[in-house]
C-alpha positions, -999 to 999 in steps of 0.1 A, spaced: 3 96 -95 10 89 -57 -4 81 -21 15 103 1 12 107 35 -26 89 40 -43 94 66 -75 81 59 -65 49 74 -70 15 52 -48 4 31 -53 1 -2 -74 -34 -21 -63 -53 -49 -96 -39 -69 -82 -3 -60 -52 -5 -76 -60 -22 -103 -85 3 -114 -58 32 -105 -30 19 -130 -7 49 -128 -5 51 -88 36 45 -85 31 42 -50 15 47 -14 21 57 25 -3 50 52 4 67 85 21 44 108 -6 47 133 -36 46 108 -19 10 98 -16 -8 128 -51 10 139 -77 8 114 -63 -25 95 -65 -61 105 -30 -80 106 -45 -97 74 -60 -69 56 -19 -56 59 -3 -83 49 -27 -86 21 -21 -58 4 16 -56 10 20 -92 -6 -4 -80 -40 18 -86 -72 25 -45 -77 35 -38 -44 72 -34 -39 88 -36 -2 120 -30 8 146 -52 -11 125 -61 -40 136 -24 -59 172 -29 -73 188 4 -90 214 3 -112 
């Protein structure tokens, strides 16, 4: 399951991601990312152990 094109405005928290183990990815709209989250919330979400960022996925 994926959270595609989220317009709700808040990045997922660790507790939310941990409660939903079947989520494969989330993608928040750029204007919602900066407009509704602090830099700390963004950094926390994108550095969670379950979150892979650009360059961290290696395909054979």
